[in-house]
Structure formats: structure tokens, C-alpha cells
DSSP file (Angstrom, degrees, kcal/mol; ACC not computed):
  #  RESIDUE AA STRUCTURE BP1 BP2  ACC     N-H-->O    O-->H-N    N-H-->O    O-->H-N    TCO  KAPPA ALPHA  PHI   PSI    X-CA   Y-CA   Z-CA
    1    1 A X              0   0    0      0, 0.0    77,-0.2     0, 0.0     3,-0.1   0.000 360.0 360.0 360.0 144.7  -10.2    8.2   -8.3
    2    2 A X        -     0   0    0     75,-3.6   125,-0.2     1,-0.3   126,-0.2   0.041 360.0 -24.3-104.1-147.8   -6.5    8.7   -7.9
    3    3 A X        +     0   0    0    123,-2.4    74,-3.0   122,-0.2    -1,-0.3  -0.204  64.8 178.1 -63.7 154.6   -3.4    7.3   -9.5
    4    4 A X  E     -A   76   0A   0     72,-0.2     2,-0.3    -3,-0.1    72,-0.2  -0.961  17.2-163.0-154.1 170.7   -3.5    4.0  -11.2
    5    5 A X  E     -A   75   0A   0     70,-2.4    70,-2.7    -2,-0.3     2,-0.4  -0.984   9.5-147.3-153.8 154.6   -1.6    1.4  -13.2
    6    6 A X  E     -A   74   0A   0     -2,-0.3     2,-0.3    68,-0.2    68,-0.2  -0.993  16.3-177.7-125.6 137.6   -2.2   -1.6  -15.4
    7    7 A X  E     -A   73   0A   0     66,-2.2    66,-3.3    -2,-0.4     2,-0.4  -0.943  18.4-136.6-129.0 154.8    0.1   -4.7  -15.6
    8    8 A X  E     +A   72   0A   0     -2,-0.3     2,-0.3    64,-0.2    64,-0.2  -0.931  28.9 166.3-112.6 135.6   -0.2   -7.8  -17.8
    9    9 A X  E     -A   71   0A   0     62,-2.1    62,-3.2    -2,-0.4     2,-0.4  -0.908  26.6-133.2-139.2 165.8    0.5  -11.3  -16.4
   10   10 A X  E     -A   70   0A   0     -2,-0.3     2,-0.6    60,-0.2    60,-0.2  -0.947  31.2-108.7-119.6 145.8    0.0  -14.9  -17.4
   11   11 A X        -     0   0    0     58,-2.3    57,-3.2    -2,-0.4     2,-0.1  -0.634  41.6-148.4 -70.8 116.3   -1.4  -17.6  -15.1
   12   12 A X    >   -     0   0    0     -2,-0.6     3,-1.4    55,-0.2     4,-0.3  -0.455  23.1-110.5 -83.7 160.1    1.7  -19.8  -14.4
   13   13 A X  G >  S+     0   0    0      1,-0.3     3,-1.8     2,-0.2    -1,-0.1   0.899 120.6  56.6 -55.4 -42.0    1.5  -23.5  -13.8
   14   14 A X  G 3  S+     0   0    0      1,-0.3    -1,-0.3     8,-0.0    -3,-0.0   0.700  98.2  63.9 -64.6 -18.6    2.3  -23.0  -10.2
   15   15 A X  G <  S+     0   0    0     -3,-1.4     8,-4.3     7,-0.1    -1,-0.3   0.516  88.3  89.5 -82.2  -5.6   -0.7  -20.7   -9.9
   16   16 A X  B <   -E   22   0B   0     -3,-1.8     6,-0.3    -4,-0.3     2,-0.1  -0.584  63.8-147.0 -96.1 157.2   -3.2  -23.5  -10.7
   17   17 A X    >   -     0   0    0      4,-2.9     3,-2.1    -2,-0.2    -1,-0.1  -0.408  42.2 -78.5-109.3-172.4   -4.9  -25.8   -8.2
   18   18 A X  T 3  S+     0   0    0      1,-0.3    -2,-0.0    -2,-0.1     5,-0.0   0.722 127.8  59.6 -62.5 -22.2   -6.0  -29.4   -8.3
   19   19 A X  T 3  S-     0   0    0      2,-0.2    -1,-0.3     3,-0.0     3,-0.1   0.517 116.7-112.9 -83.8  -4.9   -9.1  -28.4  -10.3
   20   20 A X  S <  S+     0   0    0     -3,-2.1    47,-0.6     1,-0.3     2,-0.3   0.547  83.3 106.7  85.5   7.0   -6.9  -27.0  -13.0
   21   21 A X  B    S-F   66   0C   0     45,-0.2    -4,-2.9     1,-0.1    -1,-0.3  -0.734  81.1 -77.2-112.6 167.7   -7.9  -23.4  -12.5
   22   22 A X  B     -E   16   0B   0     43,-2.6    -6,-0.3    -6,-0.3     2,-0.2  -0.271  47.4-112.2 -66.0 147.2   -5.9  -20.6  -10.9
   23   23 A X    >   -     0   0    0     -8,-4.3     3,-2.0     1,-0.1     4,-0.4  -0.574  21.7-123.5 -79.5 140.9   -5.5  -20.5   -7.1
   24   24 A X  T >  S+     0   0    0      1,-0.3     3,-0.9    -2,-0.2     4,-0.4   0.763 106.4  66.4 -57.5 -28.0   -7.3  -17.6   -5.4
   25   25 A X  T >> S+     0   0    0      1,-0.2     4,-1.4     2,-0.2     3,-0.7   0.693  81.9  78.3 -70.6 -16.2   -4.1  -16.4   -3.7
   26   26 A X  H <> S+     0   0    0     -3,-2.0     4,-2.5     1,-0.2    -1,-0.2   0.876  86.0  59.3 -59.5 -38.0   -2.6  -15.5   -7.1
   27   27 A X  H <> S+     0   0    0     -3,-0.9     4,-2.3    -4,-0.4    -1,-0.2   0.831 101.1  55.1 -63.9 -31.1   -4.7  -12.3   -7.3
   28   28 A X  H <> S+     0   0    0     -3,-0.7     4,-2.3    -4,-0.4    -1,-0.2   0.930 109.2  46.8 -66.0 -44.6   -3.0  -11.1   -4.0
   29   29 A X  H  X S+     0   0    0     -4,-1.4     4,-2.2     2,-0.2    -2,-0.2   0.933 113.4  48.1 -62.7 -45.5    0.4  -11.5   -5.5
   30   30 A X  H  X S+     0   0    0     -4,-2.5     4,-2.5     1,-0.2    -1,-0.2   0.884 109.9  53.5 -62.8 -37.9   -0.6   -9.7   -8.8
   31   31 A X  H  X S+     0   0    0     -4,-2.3     4,-2.6    -5,-0.2    -1,-0.2   0.927 109.9  46.8 -62.1 -44.6   -2.2   -6.9   -6.7
   32   32 A X  H  X S+     0   0    0     -4,-2.3     4,-2.2     2,-0.2    -1,-0.2   0.848 110.8  52.6 -68.0 -32.8    1.0   -6.4   -4.8
   33   33 A X  H  X S+     0   0    0     -4,-2.2     4,-2.2     2,-0.2    -2,-0.2   0.913 111.3  46.7 -65.6 -41.9    3.0   -6.5   -8.1
   34   34 A X  H  X S+     0   0    0     -4,-2.5     4,-2.6     2,-0.2    -2,-0.2   0.899 110.9  52.3 -65.7 -40.6    0.7   -3.8   -9.5
   35   35 A X  H  X S+     0   0    0     -4,-2.6     4,-2.6     2,-0.2     5,-0.2   0.922 109.5  49.1 -61.1 -43.9    1.0   -1.7   -6.3
   36   36 A X  H  X S+     0   0    0     -4,-2.2     4,-2.4     1,-0.2    -1,-0.2   0.912 111.0  50.2 -61.7 -42.4    4.8   -1.9   -6.5
   37   37 A X  H  X S+     0   0    0     -4,-2.2     4,-2.8     2,-0.2    -2,-0.2   0.908 111.0  49.3 -63.2 -41.6    4.7   -0.8  -10.1
   38   38 A X  H  X S+     0   0    0     -4,-2.6     4,-2.3     2,-0.2    -2,-0.2   0.949 112.8  45.9 -61.6 -49.2    2.4    2.1   -9.3
   39   39 A X  H  X>S+     0   0    0     -4,-2.6     5,-2.5     1,-0.2     6,-1.1   0.857 113.3  50.6 -64.7 -34.5    4.7    3.3   -6.4
   40   40 A X  H ><5S+     0   0    0     -4,-2.4     3,-1.0    -5,-0.2    -1,-0.2   0.941 110.9  48.5 -65.0 -47.5    7.8    2.9   -8.7
   41   41 A X  H 3<5S+     0   0    0     -4,-2.8    -2,-0.2     1,-0.3    -1,-0.2   0.863 112.2  49.4 -59.6 -36.7    6.1    4.9  -11.4
   42   42 A X  H 3<5S-     0   0    0     -4,-2.3    -1,-0.3    -5,-0.2    -2,-0.2   0.578 111.3-122.9 -80.0  -9.6    5.1    7.6   -8.8
   43   43 A X  T <<5S+     0   0    0     -3,-1.0    -3,-0.2    -4,-0.6    -2,-0.1   0.761  86.0 102.8  75.3  25.6    8.7    7.7   -7.5
   44   44 A X    >>< +     0   0    0     -5,-2.5     3,-1.7    -6,-0.2     4,-1.2   0.367  36.6 106.5-119.7   3.2    7.6    6.9   -3.9
   45   45 A X  H 3> S+     0   0    0     -6,-1.1     4,-2.1     1,-0.3     3,-0.4   0.831  78.5  56.2 -57.8 -35.2    8.5    3.2   -3.6
   46   46 A X  H 34 S+     0   0    0      1,-0.2    -1,-0.3    -7,-0.2    -2,-0.1   0.714 112.6  42.5 -69.2 -19.8   11.5    3.9   -1.3
   47   47 A X  H <4 S+     0   0    0     -3,-1.7    -1,-0.2     1,-0.0    -2,-0.2   0.581 122.8  34.3 -99.7 -13.0    9.3    5.8    1.1
   48   48 A X  H >< S+     0   0    0     -4,-1.2     3,-2.1    -3,-0.4     4,-0.2   0.775  87.4  93.1-114.6 -36.4    6.3    3.4    1.2
   49   49 A X  T 3< S+     0   0    0     -4,-2.1     4,-0.1     1,-0.3   -13,-0.0  -0.428  97.7  19.5 -73.1 135.5    7.4   -0.2    0.8
   50   50 A X  T 3  S+     0   0    0     -2,-0.2    -1,-0.3     2,-0.1     3,-0.1   0.384 119.8  70.2  86.7  -1.3    7.9   -1.9    4.1
   51   51 A X  S <  S+     0   0    0     -3,-2.1    57,-2.7     1,-0.1     2,-0.2   0.222  81.2  70.1-129.4  11.8    5.8    0.8    5.7
   52   52 A X  E     -B  107   0A   0     55,-0.2    55,-0.2    -4,-0.2    -1,-0.1  -0.564  62.3-175.8-133.4  71.6    2.3    0.0    4.4
   53   53 A X  E     -B  106   0A   0     53,-0.6    53,-2.1    -2,-0.2     2,-0.2  -0.313  31.9-106.8 -66.2 151.2    0.9   -3.2    5.9
   54   54 A X  E     +B  105   0A   0     51,-0.2    51,-0.3     1,-0.1     3,-0.1  -0.538  35.0 174.5 -77.2 141.4   -2.5   -4.5    4.7
   55   55 A X  E    S+     0   0A   0     49,-2.9     2,-0.3     1,-0.4    50,-0.2   0.492  70.1  19.8-120.7 -13.3   -5.4   -4.1    7.0
   56   56 A X  E     +B  104   0A   0     48,-1.4    48,-3.1     2,-0.0    -1,-0.4  -0.939  56.8 176.9-159.4 134.9   -8.2   -5.3    4.7
   57   57 A X  E     +B  103   0A   0     -2,-0.3     2,-0.3    46,-0.2    46,-0.2  -0.994   8.1 168.6-140.0 131.8   -8.3   -7.4    1.5
   58   58 A X  E     +B  102   0A   0     44,-2.6    44,-2.5    -2,-0.4     2,-0.3  -0.973   3.5 175.7-147.9 130.0  -11.5   -8.5   -0.3
   59   59 A X  E     -B  101   0A   0     -2,-0.3     2,-0.5    42,-0.2    42,-0.2  -0.985  16.6-156.0-134.2 145.3  -12.0  -10.1   -3.8
   60   60 A X  E     -B  100   0A   0     40,-3.0    40,-2.0    -2,-0.3     2,-0.6  -0.991  18.2-143.0-118.4 127.0  -14.9  -11.4   -5.7
   61   61 A X  E     +B   99   0A   0     -2,-0.5    38,-0.2    38,-0.2     3,-0.1  -0.802  26.1 168.0 -96.8 120.6  -14.2  -14.0   -8.4
   62   62 A X        +     0   0    0     36,-3.5     2,-0.3    -2,-0.6    37,-0.2   0.711  65.7  20.4-102.8 -27.9  -16.3  -13.7  -11.5
   63   63 A X  S    S-     0   0    0     35,-1.6    -1,-0.3    33,-0.1     2,-0.1  -0.991  76.4-118.4-149.5 131.8  -14.6  -16.0  -14.0
   64   64 A X        -     0   0    0     -2,-0.3     2,-0.3    -3,-0.1    35,-0.0  -0.411  26.4-151.2 -70.4 149.3  -12.2  -18.9  -13.6
   65   65 A X        -     0   0    0    -43,-0.1   -43,-2.6    -2,-0.1     2,-0.3  -0.899   8.7-156.3-119.0 151.5   -8.7  -18.6  -15.2
   66   66 A X  B >   -F   21   0C   0     -2,-0.3     3,-2.3   -45,-0.2   -55,-0.3  -0.768  38.3 -59.5-124.7 167.8   -6.5  -21.4  -16.4
   67   67 A X  T 3  S+     0   0    0    -47,-0.6   -55,-0.2     1,-0.3    -1,-0.1  -0.164 120.2  10.3 -47.8 132.8   -2.9  -22.1  -17.1
   68   68 A X  T 3  S+     0   0    0    -57,-3.2    -1,-0.3     1,-0.3     2,-0.2   0.397  85.5 146.3  74.9   2.6   -1.3  -19.6  -19.6
   69   69 A X    <   -     0   0    0     -3,-2.3   -58,-2.3   -58,-0.1     2,-0.4  -0.487  45.5-134.2 -63.2 136.0   -4.3  -17.3  -19.7
   70   70 A X  E     -A   10   0A   0    -60,-0.2    24,-0.4    -2,-0.2     2,-0.3  -0.802  29.3-177.0 -93.4 135.9   -3.1  -13.7  -20.2
   71   71 A X  E     -A    9   0A   0    -62,-3.2   -62,-2.1    -2,-0.4     2,-0.5  -0.901  24.9-137.1-130.9 157.8   -4.7  -11.1  -17.9
   72   72 A X  E     -AC   8  92A   0     20,-2.2    20,-2.6    -2,-0.3     2,-0.6  -0.978  17.5-157.5-113.5 128.5   -4.6   -7.4  -17.3
   73   73 A X  E     -AC   7  91A   0    -66,-3.3   -66,-2.2    -2,-0.5     2,-0.5  -0.929   6.7-165.8-108.3 117.3   -4.6   -6.2  -13.7
   74   74 A X  E     -AC   6  90A   0     16,-3.2    16,-2.2    -2,-0.6     2,-0.4  -0.897   5.8-176.5-104.0 130.4   -5.8   -2.7  -13.1
   75   75 A X  E     +AC   5  89A   0    -70,-2.7   -70,-2.4    -2,-0.5     2,-0.4  -0.995   5.9 174.5-128.2 126.6   -5.1   -1.1   -9.7
   76   76 A X  E     -AC   4  88A   0     12,-2.1    12,-2.8    -2,-0.4     2,-0.7  -0.989  37.8-115.8-133.8 138.8   -6.4    2.4   -8.9
   77   77 A X  E     + C   0  87A   0    -74,-3.0   -75,-3.6    -2,-0.4    10,-0.3  -0.654  38.8 171.0 -70.0 114.7   -6.3    4.5   -5.7
   78   78 A X  E     +     0   0A   0      8,-2.7     2,-0.3    -2,-0.7     9,-0.2   0.651  63.1  17.8-103.2 -19.8  -10.0    4.7   -4.9
   79   79 A X  E     - C   0  86A   0      7,-1.6     7,-3.0     2,-0.0     2,-0.5  -0.968  56.1-166.2-153.7 136.6   -9.7    6.2   -1.4
   80   80 A X  E     - C   0  85A   0     -2,-0.3     5,-0.2     5,-0.2     2,-0.0  -0.918  18.2-177.6-126.9 104.4   -7.0    8.1    0.4
   81   81 A X        -     0   0    0      3,-1.6    37,-0.2    -2,-0.5    -2,-0.0  -0.116  47.1 -85.5 -87.6-171.3   -7.6    8.5    4.1
   82   82 A X  S    S+     0   0    0      1,-0.2    36,-2.2    35,-0.1    -1,-0.0   0.901 124.7   1.5 -63.9 -41.8   -5.5   10.3    6.7
   83   83 A X  S    S+     0   0    0     34,-0.2    24,-3.0    32,-0.0    33,-0.3   0.439 125.0  69.9-122.6  -6.1   -3.3    7.3    7.3
   84   84 A X  E     - D   0 106A   0     22,-0.2    -3,-1.6    31,-0.1     2,-0.4  -0.713  53.3-157.3-118.7 163.2   -4.7    4.7    4.8
   85   85 A X  E     -CD  80 105A   0     20,-2.4    20,-2.6    -2,-0.2     2,-0.5  -0.996   9.5-159.0-135.3 135.1   -4.9    4.0    1.1
   86   86 A X  E     -CD  79 104A   0     -7,-3.0    -8,-2.7    -2,-0.4    -7,-1.6  -0.966   8.1-161.0-115.7 130.0   -7.6    1.8   -0.5
   87   87 A X  E     -CD  77 103A   0     16,-3.0    16,-1.8    -2,-0.5     2,-0.5  -0.857  10.3-144.4-107.1 143.1   -7.0    0.4   -4.0
   88   88 A X  E     -CD  76 102A   0    -12,-2.8   -12,-2.1    -2,-0.4     2,-0.4  -0.925  20.9-161.3-101.1 132.6   -9.6   -1.0   -6.3
   89   89 A X  E     +CD  75 101A   0     12,-2.8    12,-2.2    -2,-0.5     2,-0.4  -0.949  12.5 179.8-120.0 133.5   -8.4   -4.0   -8.3
   90   90 A X  E     -CD  74 100A   0    -16,-2.2   -16,-3.2    -2,-0.4     2,-0.5  -1.000   9.0-162.6-132.1 132.7   -9.9   -5.4  -11.5
   91   91 A X  E     -CD  73  99A   0      8,-2.8     7,-3.5    -2,-0.4     8,-1.5  -0.970  11.8-168.8-117.1 125.9   -8.5   -8.4  -13.4
   92   92 A X  E     -CD  72  97A   0    -20,-2.6   -20,-2.2    -2,-0.5     2,-0.4  -0.902  11.7-174.5-117.7 142.8   -9.6   -8.9  -17.0
   93   93 A X  E >  S- D   0  96A   0      3,-2.5     3,-2.2    -2,-0.4   -22,-0.1  -0.988  79.7 -13.0-134.2 125.5   -9.2  -11.9  -19.3
   94   94 A X  T 3  S-     0   0    0    -24,-0.4     3,-0.1    -2,-0.4    -1,-0.1   0.860 129.1 -55.9  51.0  39.3  -10.3  -11.6  -23.0
   95   95 A X  T 3  S+     0   0    0      1,-0.2     2,-0.4   -23,-0.0    -1,-0.3   0.378 115.1 114.6  79.6  -4.3  -12.1   -8.4  -22.1
   96   96 A X  E <  S- D   0  93A   0     -3,-2.2    -3,-2.5     1,-0.0     2,-0.5  -0.793  73.6-111.5-102.9 142.7  -14.2  -10.0  -19.4
   97   97 A X  E     + D   0  92A   0     -2,-0.4    -5,-0.2    -5,-0.2     3,-0.1  -0.579  37.6 170.5 -71.1 121.0  -14.0   -9.2  -15.7
   98   98 A X  E     +     0   0A   0     -7,-3.5   -36,-3.5    -2,-0.5   -35,-1.6   0.782  65.6   7.6 -99.3 -36.7  -12.5  -12.2  -13.9
   99   99 A X  E     -BD  61  91A   0     -8,-1.5    -8,-2.8   -38,-0.2    -1,-0.4  -0.997  57.0-178.9-146.8 143.6  -11.9  -10.6  -10.4
  100  100 A X  E     +BD  60  90A   0    -40,-2.0   -40,-3.0    -2,-0.3     2,-0.3  -0.991  25.8 118.4-139.7 149.6  -12.8   -7.4   -8.7
  101  101 A X  E     -BD  59  89A   0    -12,-2.2   -12,-2.8    -2,-0.3     2,-0.3  -0.978  44.3-101.5-179.1-170.1  -11.9   -6.3   -5.2
  102  102 A X  E     -BD  58  88A   0    -44,-2.5   -44,-2.6    -2,-0.3     2,-0.4  -0.960  13.1-164.2-138.4 155.1  -10.2   -3.9   -2.8
  103  103 A X  E     -BD  57  87A   0    -16,-1.8   -16,-3.0    -2,-0.3     2,-0.4  -0.984  10.0-161.7-139.4 130.5   -7.1   -3.8   -0.7
  104  104 A X  E     +BD  56  86A   0    -48,-3.1   -49,-2.9    -2,-0.4   -48,-1.4  -0.942  10.0 180.0-116.4 134.3   -6.5   -1.3    2.1
  105  105 A X  E     -BD  54  85A   0    -20,-2.6   -20,-2.4    -2,-0.4     2,-0.4  -0.908  15.9-142.7-129.1 157.7   -3.1   -0.5    3.6
  106  106 A X  E     -BD  53  84A   0    -53,-2.1   -53,-0.6    -2,-0.3     2,-0.4  -0.973  17.6-125.5-123.5 134.8   -2.0    1.9    6.3
  107  107 A X  E     -B   52   0A   0    -24,-3.0     9,-2.4    -2,-0.4     2,-0.3  -0.660  34.8-167.9 -76.4 127.1    1.2    4.0    6.4
  108  108 A X  B     -G  115   0D   0    -57,-2.7     2,-0.4    -2,-0.4     7,-0.2  -0.874  27.7-109.9-119.3 153.0    3.1    3.2    9.6
  109  109 A X     >  -     0   0    0      5,-2.7     4,-3.1    -2,-0.3     5,-0.2  -0.666  26.6-140.1 -73.5 125.8    6.0    4.9   11.3
  110  110 A X  T  4 S+     0   0    0     -2,-0.4    -1,-0.1     1,-0.2    -2,-0.0   0.767  98.7  48.1 -64.7 -23.8    9.0    2.5   10.9
  111  111 A X  T  4 S+     0   0    0      1,-0.1    -1,-0.2     3,-0.1    -2,-0.0   0.885 126.6  22.6 -81.3 -40.1   10.2    3.3   14.5
  112  112 A X  T  4 S-     0   0    0      2,-0.2    -2,-0.2    -3,-0.0     3,-0.1   0.700  88.0-135.3-101.2 -22.4    6.9    2.8   16.3
  113  113 A X     <  +     0   0    0     -4,-3.1     2,-0.2     1,-0.3    -3,-0.1   0.553  63.5 130.0  74.8   6.7    4.9    0.7   14.0
  114  114 A X        -     0   0    0     -5,-0.2    -5,-2.7     1,-0.1    -1,-0.3  -0.653  68.7 -92.9 -93.5 149.1    1.9    3.0   14.6
  115  115 A X  B     -G  108   0D   0     -2,-0.2     2,-0.3    -7,-0.2    -7,-0.3  -0.261  45.5-171.0 -57.1 145.2   -0.2    4.6   11.8
  116  116 A X        -     0   0    0     -9,-2.4    -9,-0.3   -33,-0.3     3,-0.1  -0.977  28.0 -95.1-137.6 152.0    1.0    8.0   10.7
  117  117 A X        -     0   0    0     -2,-0.3     2,-0.3     1,-0.1   -34,-0.2  -0.301  46.8-100.1 -64.0 148.7   -0.6   10.6    8.4
  118  118 A X        -     0   0    0    -36,-2.2    -1,-0.1   -37,-0.2   -34,-0.1  -0.533  38.4-117.8 -65.2 127.7    0.5   10.7    4.8
  119  119 A X    >>  -     0   0    0     -2,-0.3     4,-2.5     1,-0.1     3,-0.7  -0.396  29.4-111.4 -60.8 149.2    3.1   13.4    4.2
  120  120 A X  H 3> S+     0   0    0      1,-0.2     4,-2.5     2,-0.2     5,-0.2   0.846 115.4  54.5 -56.2 -39.3    1.7   15.9    1.7
  121  121 A X  H 3> S+     0   0    0      2,-0.2     4,-1.4     1,-0.2    -1,-0.2   0.862 112.2  44.3 -67.5 -33.5    4.1   15.0   -1.1
  122  122 A X  H <> S+     0   0    0     -3,-0.7     4,-2.6     2,-0.2     5,-0.2   0.905 112.7  51.9 -72.8 -42.5    3.0   11.3   -0.9
  123  123 A X  H  X S+     0   0    0     -4,-2.5     4,-2.2     1,-0.2    -2,-0.2   0.912 108.4  51.7 -57.7 -44.3   -0.6   12.2   -0.7
  124  124 A X  H  X S+     0   0    0     -4,-2.5     4,-0.7    -5,-0.2    -1,-0.2   0.897 111.6  46.0 -63.2 -40.8   -0.3   14.4   -3.8
  125  125 A X  H >< S+     0   0    0     -4,-1.4     3,-0.7     1,-0.2    -2,-0.2   0.926 113.9  47.0 -69.8 -44.0    1.2   11.6   -5.9
  126  126 A X  H 3< S+     0   0    0     -4,-2.6  -123,-2.4     1,-0.2   -49,-0.2   0.852 107.4  57.9 -65.2 -33.4   -1.2    8.9   -4.8
  127  127 A X  H 3<        0   0    0     -4,-2.2    -1,-0.2    -5,-0.2    -2,-0.2   0.712 360.0 360.0 -69.3 -19.9   -4.1   11.3   -5.4
  128  128 A X    <<        0   0    0     -3,-0.7    -3,-0.1    -4,-0.7    -2,-0.1   0.468 360.0 360.0  81.2 360.0   -2.9   11.6   -9.0
């Protein structure tokens, strides 16, 4: 496992659906917020954001969440490929696992839009 971060969030009213539970898309937003916080903490956000499109996202929902529930979102680098990074995401509420999943992104060259290898200094920081 590589670098990681935890953030705390609350389910906002806008995050709920007609059934009164949180909408599944909320976890994607929280994941991206955690990713931004990790890259900010690592000092690499200026080199990575806008250059790491998602290529795969998968979540399994274990427990429904409701308006105003407080959650902890854990994001950890679980795999670092030549051009890609895979994060493992876990969302907890009251100590119970609510969501688990992965998100994979690829570093691209801003001029060509093609995947490019991680520079060594970025690889070292993401690896933790």
C-alpha cells in the first residue's frame, strides 16, 4: 500500500434521493475530494490535476447513509503502474463499512492526451 489520506464529510440534503438515502454518485465526489487532499498533502497537485483522467471506477455499497450522517472516507494508493494509479476507497459510518471500491486513473501528457510514465519524483510520493 502506498500513500493515503482520510477525510470526514456529512451527507448533505442534496446528496439524498427520493428514498431518503444518499445518492450513489456522492461517493465519487467524496473520492475525488480525498484524492485532491492526498495530492495536496504530497505537494503534487499542480502536476497531477487535470492530467489524471479516470479509466475505471467501481464501488460496492454495504450500508445506506442518510441526511446528516457523518462519514470517514479513506483513500489509499493500492497499485502504481507505469502510467496508472489505483486507489482503494473505504467509507465508514459509526465504525461500520458503508462503501468500498476502487478508482483507477492514468497520467496523460497535457499536449498529446496520451498516457505517459510517472516521473520518478511523483512515483516516489504516491508510493509513500
